[in-house]
FIVEX-410253 format. One record per residue (C-alpha): residue number from 1; residue in one letter; x, y, z. Coordinates in nm, 2 decimals, m for minus. Each point is the difference from the previous one (the first is absolute). Layout:
@i NUM | aa A | x X | y Y | z Z
...
This chain:
@i 1 | aa M | x 8.64 | y 12.68 | z 14.57
@i 2 | aa L | x 0.28 | y m0.24 | z m0.06
@i 3 | aa G | x m0.23 | y m0.27 | z m0.13
@i 4 | aa L | x m0.17 | y 0.24 | z m0.25
@i 5 | aa E | x 0.34 | y 0.12 | z m0.13
@i 6 | aa L | x 0.12 | y m0.36 | z m0.04
@i 7 | aa V | x m0.31 | y m0.09 | z m0.20
@i 8 | aa Q | x 0.04 | y 0.30 | z m0.23
@i 9 | aa T | x 0.37 | y m0.06 | z m0.06
@i 10 | aa T | x m0.06 | y m0.37 | z m0.07
@i 11 | aa N | x m0.28 | y 0.09 | z m0.25
@i 12 | aa A | x 0.23 | y 0.25 | z m0.17
@i 13 | aa A | x 0.27 | y m0.27 | z m0.02
@i 14 | aa I | x m0.24 | y m0.25 | z m0.14
@i 15 | aa Q | x m0.12 | y 0.24 | z m0.27
@i 16 | aa K | x 0.37 | y 0.07 | z m0.10
@i 17 | aa V | x 0.06 | y m0.37 | z m0.03
@i 18 | aa K | x m0.31 | y m0.05 | z m0.21
@i 19 | aa V | x 0.10 | y 0.28 | z m0.24
@i 20 | aa R | x 0.36 | y m0.14 | z m0.03
@i 21 | aa M | x m0.13 | y m0.35 | z m0.06
@i 22 | aa L | x m0.23 | y 0.11 | z m0.28
@i 23 | aa T | x 0.28 | y 0.19 | z m0.17
@i 24 | aa T | x 0.24 | y m0.29 | z 0.03
@i 25 | aa Q | x m0.27 | y m0.24 | z m0.12
@i 26 | aa S | x m0.06 | y 0.22 | z m0.30
@i 27 | aa R | x 0.37 | y 0.02 | z m0.08
@i 28 | aa Q | x 0.04 | y m0.38 | z 0.02
@i 29 | aa K | x m0.31 | y m0.06 | z m0.22
@i 30 | aa S | x 0.13 | y 0.23 | z m0.27
@i 31 | aa Y | x 0.34 | y m0.17 | z 0.02
@i 32 | aa A | x m0.14 | y m0.35 | z m0.02
@i 33 | aa N | x m0.23 | y 0.08 | z m0.29
@i 34 | aa E | x 0.28 | y 0.16 | z m0.20
@i 35 | aa W | x 0.11 | y m0.34 | z m0.13
@i 36 | aa R | x m0.33 | y m0.18 | z 0.02
@i 37 | aa R | x m0.18 | y m0.07 | z m0.33
@i 38 | aa D | x m0.35 | y m0.11 | z m0.05
@i 39 | aa L | x m0.01 | y m0.33 | z m0.19
@i 40 | aa E | x m0.30 | y m0.09 | z m0.20
@i 41 | aa F | x m0.03 | y m0.29 | z m0.24
@i 42 | aa D | x m0.26 | y m0.08 | z m0.26
@i 43 | aa V | x m0.16 | y m0.33 | z m0.08
@i 44 | aa G | x 0.22 | y m0.19 | z m0.24
@i 45 | aa D | x 0.33 | y 0.18 | z 0.10
@i 46 | aa M | x 0.30 | y m0.23 | z 0.05
@i 47 | aa V | x 0.17 | y 0.03 | z 0.34
@i 48 | aa F | x 0.29 | y m0.16 | z 0.19
@i 49 | aa L | x m0.07 | y m0.14 | z 0.35
@i 50 | aa K | x 0.25 | y 0.08 | z 0.28
@i 51 | aa V | x 0.10 | y m0.32 | z 0.17
@i 52 | aa A | x 0.32 | y 0.12 | z 0.17
@i 53 | aa L | x m0.17 | y 0.03 | z 0.34
@i 54 | aa M | x m0.22 | y m0.31 | z m0.02
@i 55 | aa K | x 0.09 | y m0.30 | z 0.21
@i 56 | aa T | x m0.07 | y m0.21 | z m0.30
@i 57 | aa V | x 0.30 | y 0.13 | z m0.20
@i 58 | aa L | x 0.16 | y m0.34 | z 0.02
@i 59 | aa R | x m0.24 | y m0.11 | z m0.27
@i 60 | aa F | x 0.15 | y 0.22 | z m0.26
@i 61 | aa E | x 0.30 | y m0.21 | z m0.11
@i 62 | aa K | x 0.27 | y 0.17 | z 0.20
@i 63 | aa K | x 0.03 | y 0.10 | z 0.37
@i 64 | aa G | x 0.17 | y 0.26 | z 0.20
@i 65 | aa K | x 0.15 | y 0.30 | z m0.18
@i 66 | aa L | x m0.04 | y m0.16 | z m0.34
@i 67 | aa S | x m0.38 | y m0.04 | z 0.03
@i 68 | aa P | x m0.20 | y 0.22 | z m0.23
@i 69 | aa R | x m0.16 | y 0.32 | z 0.14
@i 70 | aa F | x m0.29 | y 0.00 | z m0.26
@i 71 | aa V | x m0.17 | y m0.28 | z m0.19
@i 72 | aa G | x m0.23 | y 0.02 | z m0.29
@i 73 | aa P | x m0.14 | y 0.18 | z m0.20
@i 74 | aa F | x m0.36 | y m0.07 | z 0.09
@i 75 | aa E | x m0.32 | y 0.15 | z m0.14
@i 76 | aa I | x m0.23 | y 0.20 | z 0.22
@i 77 | aa L | x m0.35 | y m0.15 | z m0.01
@i 78 | aa E | x m0.19 | y 0.26 | z 0.22
@i 79 | aa P | x 0.06 | y 0.26 | z 0.27
@i 80 | aa I | x m0.11 | y m0.10 | z 0.35
@i 81 | aa G | x m0.06 | y 0.33 | z 0.17
@i 82 | aa P | x 0.23 | y 0.31 | z m0.05
@i 83 | aa V | x 0.33 | y m0.17 | z 0.09
@i 84 | aa A | x m0.03 | y m0.37 | z m0.08
@i 85 | aa Y | x 0.00 | y m0.20 | z m0.33
@i 86 | aa H | x m0.10 | y m0.35 | z m0.10
@i 87 | aa L | x 0.27 | y m0.16 | z m0.22
@i 88 | aa A | x 0.00 | y m0.28 | z m0.24
@i 89 | aa L | x 0.27 | y m0.21 | z 0.15
@i 90 | aa A | x 0.17 | y m0.30 | z m0.17
@i 91 | aa P | x m0.10 | y m0.35 | z 0.11
@i 92 | aa S | x 0.34 | y m0.04 | z 0.18
@i 93 | aa F | x m0.12 | y 0.28 | z 0.24
@i 94 | aa S | x m0.32 | y m0.18 | z 0.09
@i 95 | aa A | x 0.10 | y m0.01 | z 0.37
@i 96 | aa M | x 0.01 | y 0.38 | z 0.02
@i 97 | aa H | x m0.29 | y 0.23 | z 0.04
@i 98 | aa D | x m0.08 | y 0.19 | z m0.32
@i 99 | aa V | x m0.09 | y 0.35 | z 0.15
@i 100 | aa F | x 0.29 | y 0.23 | z 0.07
@i 101 | aa H | x 0.05 | y 0.36 | z 0.13
@i 102 | aa V | x 0.12 | y 0.26 | z m0.25
@i 103 | aa S | x 0.33 | y 0.04 | z 0.19
@i 104 | aa M | x 0.09 | y m0.36 | z m0.10
@i 105 | aa L | x m0.05 | y 0.07 | z m0.38
@i 106 | aa R | x 0.22 | y 0.16 | z m0.25
@i 107 | aa M | x m0.11 | y 0.10 | z m0.35
@i 108 | aa S | x 0.14 | y m0.22 | z m0.28
@i 109 | aa Q | x 0.11 | y 0.13 | z m0.34
@i 110 | aa I | x m0.12 | y m0.32 | z m0.16
@i 111 | aa R | x m0.33 | y 0.03 | z m0.19
@i 112 | aa R | x m0.28 | y m0.25 | z 0.04
@i 113 | aa M | x m0.01 | y m0.26 | z m0.27
């Protein structure tokens, strides 16, 4: 009888933990999505490229705290999937790949010429 009771109490505890994990996960998801915004760009939009976290920041004139966080603006040539974009980079950025995730882009107020 002891073994059967142990299994039943363990299963009850597991069910409680599952329910609490789901409620906590739901709460965390709603909190995380509160500030998140969906970014979509159109072909021809001008965007700035985030370079603050790239290891190649030394290429952008200054280094350390004075290095730029964003460079550009660059024109979007085409979307690559739902969250990546192909940019028309300047010739000085030829060593960099030209496809970037949407989190590394920021909309520019400058119009295309």
